[in-house]
C-alpha positions as CSV (number, residue, x, y, z in Angstrom):
1,M,-28.7,-43.2,32.0
2,T,-27.8,-45.5,29.2
3,F,-27.3,-47.9,31.8
4,S,-27.6,-45.0,34.1
5,S,-29.9,-43.8,32.2
6,A,-29.0,-46.8,31.1
7,A,-28.5,-49.1,28.3
8,T,-25.6,-51.3,27.6
9,A,-22.5,-49.7,26.3
10,A,-22.9,-51.7,23.1
11,T,-25.9,-51.1,20.9
12,P,-27.6,-54.2,19.6
13,P,-28.1,-54.5,15.9
14,I,-31.4,-53.3,14.6
15,R,-33.6,-56.1,13.4
16,K,-37.2,-56.0,12.2
17,Q,-39.4,-58.2,14.5
18,R,-42.8,-58.2,16.2
19,S,-41.5,-56.6,19.3
20,E,-41.3,-53.2,17.6
21,L,-43.4,-50.6,19.3
22,S,-46.4,-49.4,17.4
23,A,-46.4,-45.7,16.4
24,A,-50.0,-45.2,17.4
25,G,-49.9,-46.9,20.8
26,T,-46.6,-45.3,21.7
27,A,-47.8,-41.8,20.7
28,L,-51.1,-42.2,22.6
29,G,-49.3,-43.3,25.8
30,A,-46.4,-40.9,25.7
31,L,-48.4,-37.8,24.6
32,G,-51.2,-38.8,27.0
33,M,-48.8,-38.7,29.9
34,A,-47.5,-35.4,28.7
35,A,-51.0,-34.1,28.6
36,A,-51.6,-35.3,32.1
37,V,-48.5,-33.5,33.4
38,G,-49.7,-30.5,31.4
39,V,-53.0,-30.5,33.2
40,F,-51.2,-30.7,36.5
41,A,-48.9,-27.8,35.5
42,A,-52.0,-25.7,34.5
43,L,-53.5,-26.5,38.0
44,L,-50.3,-25.3,39.6
45,H,-50.4,-22.1,37.6
46,V,-53.9,-21.5,38.9
47,L,-52.9,-22.3,42.5
48,S,-50.0,-19.9,42.3
49,E,-52.5,-17.1,42.0
50,V,-54.0,-17.9,45.3
51,S,-51.0,-19.3,47.1
52,P,-50.7,-18.6,50.8
53,R,-46.9,-18.0,50.1
54,I,-45.9,-19.6,53.4
55,G,-42.5,-21.1,54.1
56,P,-39.0,-20.2,52.7
57,V,-38.2,-18.8,49.3
58,F,-35.2,-19.3,47.1
59,E,-33.9,-15.8,47.4
60,G,-31.3,-15.6,50.1
61,W,-31.3,-19.3,50.7
62,S,-27.6,-19.9,49.8
63,G,-26.4,-17.1,52.0
64,S,-28.2,-18.5,55.0
65,V,-26.7,-22.0,54.7
66,D,-23.5,-21.3,56.6
67,G,-25.3,-19.9,59.7
68,S,-28.3,-22.2,59.8
69,P,-28.0,-26.0,60.1
70,L,-31.6,-26.3,59.0
71,D,-31.0,-24.3,55.9
72,A,-27.9,-26.4,55.2
73,V,-29.9,-29.6,55.4
74,R,-32.6,-28.1,53.2
75,W,-29.9,-27.1,50.6
76,F,-28.5,-30.7,50.7
77,L,-32.0,-32.1,50.1
78,G,-32.7,-29.5,47.4
79,D,-29.6,-30.5,45.6
80,M,-31.2,-33.9,45.0
81,T,-33.8,-32.4,42.8
82,E,-31.7,-29.6,41.2
83,P,-30.8,-31.8,38.2
84,L,-34.5,-31.4,37.4
85,F,-34.4,-27.7,37.9
86,F,-36.7,-28.0,40.9
87,K,-34.3,-27.2,43.8
88,S,-36.8,-28.1,46.5
89,D,-36.4,-30.0,49.7
90,L,-40.1,-31.0,49.6
91,A,-39.6,-32.3,46.1
92,A,-36.7,-34.4,47.5
93,A,-38.9,-35.8,50.2
94,G,-41.4,-36.9,47.5
95,L,-38.6,-38.4,45.4
96,L,-37.2,-40.5,48.3
97,T,-40.7,-41.5,49.5
98,G,-41.6,-42.8,46.1
99,A,-38.2,-44.6,45.8
100,V,-38.6,-46.3,49.2
101,I,-42.1,-47.4,48.4
102,A,-40.8,-48.8,45.1
103,W,-38.0,-50.6,46.9
104,W,-40.3,-52.0,49.5
105,A,-42.8,-53.2,46.8
106,G,-40.1,-54.6,44.6
107,R,-38.7,-56.7,47.4
108,R,-42.2,-58.2,47.6
109,R,-42.4,-58.6,43.8
110,K,-45.2,-56.1,43.3
111,R,-45.3,-55.4,39.6
112,W,-47.2,-52.2,40.0
113,A,-44.2,-50.6,41.6
114,G,-42.1,-50.9,38.4
115,E,-38.3,-51.4,38.5
116,L,-35.8,-49.4,40.5
117,S,-32.3,-48.8,39.3
118,Y,-33.0,-51.0,36.3
119,G,-33.9,-54.1,38.3
120,T,-30.3,-54.6,39.5
121,G,-31.1,-54.7,43.2
122,L,-28.5,-52.1,43.7
123,W,-30.7,-49.1,44.6
124,P,-29.6,-48.8,48.3
125,W,-25.9,-48.7,47.2
126,V,-26.7,-46.3,44.3
127,F,-28.4,-43.9,46.6
128,A,-25.9,-44.3,49.4
129,S,-23.0,-43.5,47.2
130,A,-24.8,-40.6,45.5
131,A,-25.9,-39.1,48.8
132,L,-22.4,-39.4,50.3
133,S,-20.8,-37.8,47.3
134,L,-23.3,-35.0,47.6
135,A,-22.5,-34.6,51.3
136,L,-18.8,-34.4,50.5
137,S,-19.5,-31.8,47.8
138,N,-21.5,-29.6,50.3
139,A,-18.9,-30.0,53.0
140,A,-16.0,-29.1,50.7
141,F,-17.6,-26.3,48.8
142,G,-20.6,-25.2,50.9
143,W,-18.5,-22.3,52.3
144,M,-18.7,-20.6,48.9
145,L,-22.5,-20.3,49.1
146,D,-22.1,-17.0,51.0
147,G,-21.3,-15.6,47.6
148,G,-24.5,-17.0,46.0
149,W,-25.6,-20.2,44.3
150,Q,-22.9,-22.8,43.6
151,P,-23.2,-26.2,41.7
152,T,-22.8,-28.4,44.8
153,F,-25.4,-30.8,43.4
154,V,-23.4,-32.1,40.4
155,P,-21.9,-35.3,42.0
156,F,-25.3,-36.7,42.9
157,V,-26.3,-37.7,39.4
158,C,-23.1,-39.0,37.8
159,V,-19.9,-40.6,39.1
160,A,-21.0,-42.1,42.4
161,P,-24.2,-44.0,41.3
162,A,-22.6,-45.0,38.0
163,M,-19.6,-46.5,39.8
164,V,-21.9,-48.7,41.8
165,L,-23.8,-49.9,38.7
166,V,-20.5,-50.7,36.9
167,Y,-18.6,-52.3,39.9
168,G,-21.4,-53.6,41.9
169,G,-22.6,-53.0,45.5
170,G,-20.4,-52.9,48.5
171,W,-18.5,-50.3,50.5
172,W,-15.5,-50.1,48.2
173,P,-17.4,-49.1,45.0
174,C,-19.8,-46.9,47.1
175,L,-17.0,-45.0,48.9
176,T,-14.8,-44.8,45.8
177,G,-17.5,-43.4,43.6
178,A,-18.5,-40.9,46.3
179,V,-15.0,-39.5,46.7
180,L,-14.1,-39.5,43.0
181,G,-17.4,-37.8,42.2
182,A,-17.0,-35.0,44.7
183,A,-13.3,-34.5,43.9
184,T,-13.8,-34.1,40.2
185,T,-17.2,-32.9,39.1
186,T,-17.9,-30.0,41.5
187,P,-14.4,-28.4,41.0
188,L,-14.8,-28.8,37.2
189,A,-18.2,-27.1,37.3
190,L,-16.8,-24.2,39.3
191,L,-14.1,-23.9,36.7
192,L,-16.2,-24.2,33.6
193,I,-19.1,-21.9,34.6
194,P,-16.9,-18.7,34.3
195,T,-14.6,-20.0,31.5
196,V,-17.1,-21.7,29.2
197,S,-20.8,-20.9,30.0
198,A,-20.4,-17.2,30.8
199,P,-18.2,-16.2,27.9
200,L,-20.5,-18.0,25.4
201,G,-23.6,-16.6,26.9
202,L,-24.9,-20.1,27.8
203,P,-26.6,-21.1,31.0
204,A,-24.6,-22.7,33.8
205,L,-26.2,-26.0,32.9
206,V,-23.8,-26.4,30.0
207,A,-20.8,-26.2,32.3
208,N,-22.4,-28.4,34.9
209,V,-23.2,-31.3,32.6
210,L,-19.9,-30.9,30.8
211,A,-18.2,-31.2,34.2
212,M,-20.2,-34.4,34.8
213,A,-19.1,-35.8,31.5
214,V,-15.4,-35.0,32.0
215,G,-15.4,-35.8,35.7
216,S,-17.0,-39.2,35.0
217,A,-14.5,-40.0,32.3
218,V,-11.6,-39.1,34.6
219,S,-13.1,-41.0,37.5
220,F,-13.6,-44.2,35.5
221,A,-10.1,-43.9,34.1
222,V,-8.8,-43.7,37.7
223,A,-11.1,-46.5,38.9
224,R,-9.6,-48.9,36.5
225,K,-6.2,-48.4,38.2
226,L,-7.4,-48.8,41.8
227,P,-6.3,-52.2,43.2
228,W,-9.4,-52.5,45.4
229,L,-11.7,-52.2,42.3
230,A,-9.5,-54.2,40.0
231,P,-10.9,-57.7,41.0
232,R,-14.3,-56.5,40.1
233,A,-13.3,-55.3,36.6
234,V,-13.8,-58.6,35.0
235,E,-17.4,-58.5,36.2
236,L,-18.3,-55.0,34.9
237,R,-22.0,-54.9,34.9
238,R,-23.7,-54.5,31.5
239,V,-27.2,-54.9,32.7
240,E,-29.7,-53.5,30.3
241,P,-32.8,-52.1,31.9
242,A,-36.0,-54.0,31.2
243,T,-37.6,-51.1,29.6
244,Q,-40.3,-53.2,28.1
245,T,-42.0,-53.9,31.4
246,G,-45.6,-54.6,31.0
247,H,-45.5,-56.3,27.6
248,P,-46.9,-59.8,27.7
249,A,-44.6,-62.8,26.9
250,S,-46.3,-63.2,23.5
251,G,-45.1,-59.7,22.5
252,P,-46.4,-56.2,22.8
253,T,-49.9,-55.1,21.8
254,W,-51.3,-51.7,20.9
255,K,-52.7,-51.5,24.5
256,S,-49.5,-52.6,26.1
257,D,-47.5,-50.1,24.0
258,T,-49.8,-47.3,25.3
259,F,-49.3,-48.2,28.9
260,W,-45.6,-48.8,28.4
261,A,-45.0,-45.4,26.7
262,A,-46.9,-43.6,29.5
263,R,-44.8,-45.2,32.2
264,R,-41.6,-44.6,30.1
265,V,-42.3,-40.8,30.1
266,L,-42.9,-40.8,33.8
267,K,-39.7,-42.8,34.5
268,D,-37.7,-40.2,32.5
269,F,-38.1,-37.8,35.4
270,T,-35.8,-40.0,37.6
271,E,-33.5,-41.5,35.0
272,T,-30.9,-38.8,35.9
273,H,-31.0,-40.1,39.5
274,F,-30.4,-43.6,38.3
275,F,-33.7,-44.5,39.9
276,A,-35.7,-44.7,36.7
277,N,-38.9,-45.5,38.5
278,E,-42.5,-44.4,38.1
279,L,-43.3,-44.1,41.8
280,A,-40.1,-42.0,42.5
281,S,-41.0,-39.8,39.5
282,A,-44.6,-39.3,40.7
283,G,-43.3,-38.5,44.2
284,V,-40.9,-35.8,43.0
285,I,-43.5,-34.2,40.7
286,L,-46.1,-34.2,43.5
287,G,-43.6,-33.0,46.0
288,V,-42.4,-30.0,43.9
289,G,-46.1,-29.3,43.0
290,A,-46.9,-29.0,46.7
291,A,-43.9,-26.8,47.3
292,F,-45.0,-24.5,44.5
293,A,-48.5,-24.3,45.7
294,L,-47.3,-23.4,49.2
295,N,-44.9,-20.8,47.9
296,P,-44.1,-20.2,44.2
297,G,-41.0,-18.3,45.3
298,L,-39.1,-21.4,46.2
299,P,-39.0,-24.1,43.4
300,S,-37.1,-23.6,40.2
301,Y,-35.0,-20.8,41.7
302,G,-38.0,-18.7,42.6
303,S,-38.6,-18.1,38.9
304,N,-42.4,-18.9,39.1
305,L,-41.8,-20.9,35.9
306,L,-42.3,-24.4,37.4
307,P,-45.5,-25.1,35.5
308,G,-43.9,-24.4,32.2
309,I,-40.8,-26.4,33.1
310,L,-42.9,-29.5,34.1
311,F,-44.9,-29.4,30.9
312,A,-41.8,-29.0,28.7
313,Q,-40.1,-31.9,30.5
314,A,-43.0,-34.2,29.9
315,L,-43.4,-33.1,26.4
316,T,-39.7,-33.5,25.4
317,S,-39.7,-37.0,26.9
318,A,-42.9,-37.9,25.0
319,F,-41.5,-36.6,21.7
320,G,-38.3,-38.6,22.3
321,V,-40.1,-41.8,23.1
322,V,-42.2,-41.5,20.0
323,L,-39.3,-40.5,17.7
324,W,-36.8,-43.0,18.9
325,R,-39.2,-45.8,19.8
326,E,-37.3,-48.4,17.7
327,W,-34.3,-48.1,20.0
328,F,-36.5,-49.4,22.9
329,R,-37.2,-52.6,20.9
330,D,-36.4,-55.9,22.7
331,G,-35.6,-54.2,26.0
332,G,-33.4,-51.6,24.5
333,W,-33.0,-48.0,25.6
334,A,-32.7,-44.5,24.4
335,A,-31.6,-41.3,26.3
336,T,-34.9,-39.6,26.0
337,Y,-34.4,-38.3,29.5
338,A,-31.4,-36.2,28.4
339,S,-33.5,-33.3,27.3
340,V,-35.7,-33.6,30.4
341,V,-32.8,-32.3,32.5
342,S,-31.2,-30.0,30.0
343,V,-32.6,-28.4,26.9
344,A,-36.3,-28.3,27.8
345,P,-36.1,-26.7,31.3
346,A,-33.1,-24.5,30.3
347,A,-35.2,-23.1,27.3
348,V,-38.1,-22.3,29.6
349,L,-35.9,-20.4,32.0
350,A,-33.9,-18.6,29.2
351,F,-37.0,-17.3,27.4
352,N,-39.2,-16.7,30.4
353,G,-41.7,-19.5,29.8
354,S,-42.9,-18.5,26.4
355,W,-44.8,-21.1,24.4
356,T,-42.1,-21.0,21.8
357,S,-39.6,-22.0,24.5
358,I,-41.8,-24.7,25.9
359,I,-42.7,-26.4,22.7
360,G,-39.6,-25.5,20.7
361,G,-37.2,-26.5,23.5
362,A,-39.1,-29.8,24.0
363,L,-38.9,-30.7,20.3
364,L,-35.3,-29.6,19.7
365,G,-34.1,-31.4,22.8
366,A,-35.9,-34.6,21.8
367,L,-34.5,-34.4,18.2
368,V,-30.9,-33.8,19.2
369,A,-30.0,-35.2,22.6
370,P,-30.9,-38.9,22.3
371,P,-29.0,-39.6,19.0
372,V,-26.0,-37.6,20.2
373,A,-25.9,-39.6,23.4
374,R,-26.3,-42.9,21.5
375,G,-23.5,-41.9,19.1
376,I,-21.0,-41.1,21.8
377,T,-22.0,-44.2,23.9
378,T,-21.0,-46.6,21.0
379,R,-17.5,-45.0,21.1
380,L,-16.8,-45.4,24.8
381,P,-14.2,-48.0,25.9
382,P,-15.4,-51.0,27.8
383,G,-15.9,-50.2,31.5
384,Y,-16.8,-46.6,31.0
385,H,-20.4,-45.9,32.0
386,P,-22.6,-44.3,29.4
387,V,-23.4,-41.5,31.8
388,I,-20.4,-39.9,30.1
389,A,-22.1,-39.9,26.8
390,N,-25.5,-38.8,28.1
391,T,-24.1,-35.8,30.0
392,A,-21.9,-34.8,27.1
393,A,-25.0,-35.0,24.9
394,M,-26.8,-32.7,27.3
395,A,-24.1,-30.1,27.0
396,I,-24.0,-30.3,23.2
397,S,-27.7,-30.2,22.6
398,T,-28.2,-27.3,25.0
399,A,-25.4,-25.3,23.4
400,V,-27.0,-25.9,20.0
401,A,-30.7,-25.6,20.8
402,L,-30.7,-22.4,22.8
403,P,-29.1,-20.1,20.2
404,V,-31.5,-21.6,17.6
405,L,-34.5,-20.9,19.8
406,G,-33.1,-17.3,20.3
407,L,-33.8,-16.7,16.6
408,L,-37.5,-17.3,17.0
409,P,-40.2,-14.9,18.3
410,H,-41.1,-15.3,21.9
């Protein structure tokens, strides 16, 4: 995310130079990847008609967590992919398998694996802190699942991994981020769902990402005062992800732009996890696809709308990459992933997978979320991770886009 999803907190000045991405090459790569995901989504739709419907379903899952250790573990794993609206333990297995392969290959300098956690080398700590924060959230608030779904997943994709990226690896940043994330974001989400989302007729997503933004801001304010983190404050990481991977040293070409854009769209599926890696993204997509083929009643809350969600997510990323391609110049970054985990899937669920919701949600999300995130990021104080801006942008763009889409025929 801008440096989680990840760019630096400071936006470099825009300058015209050869390294600008070409419109044609970027569009071909980005929309080509969206089309490939669309074909996969169409295949899943066909498979759902002949699915054996074996294995668990989403309905009743939360209520069985307290009495079944296996269901509790499955819920914990499912939380890892809930930011993508997948909520599937099999999808989580695909996500982690892809990430581990990317880590293994990266240690051996295999370029085909892409970068993991922005090439910082911090992925093990990023994942450890996020997983621990998620475990704490489930331990503290899992008892509430008897009453139905609860936002236990929210700490996994905000405070904990961001804290590691800002303060570095090691047990102190790892444990601090984990505790602060679970202590702030989940309680805030539980508070904001009935007080903000419900009264305004907005999906719980808005409260969840708003909780991530506020919880992250509070957590980083606290972290600046903690004595065991203070010595690292002078070394706050401002690593900018090498988003231009694949461009030759002499500068990008039309062909390299095409391949870069295709990989950029794929990476957006795991930006929210702070993985930002093509293999991890491919793993989570294939994993949730397998889960849907086995039983459409499990992924995406048993809505049977996973194919539409997947296509909308790829499409909104592709639109964003094309629209805001100049922000990627010279290794820069744009929050094109923001709509992938907010407006696009929320629109599909809100309007029952209509074509208007798929295309309209993808387009509105791509138009609104990245520039809002960029605007907020430039106003953050030093030492505050841009995940605050990105998640705030998700809340704002969803709150704006869904009412607009509601005015259109479906």
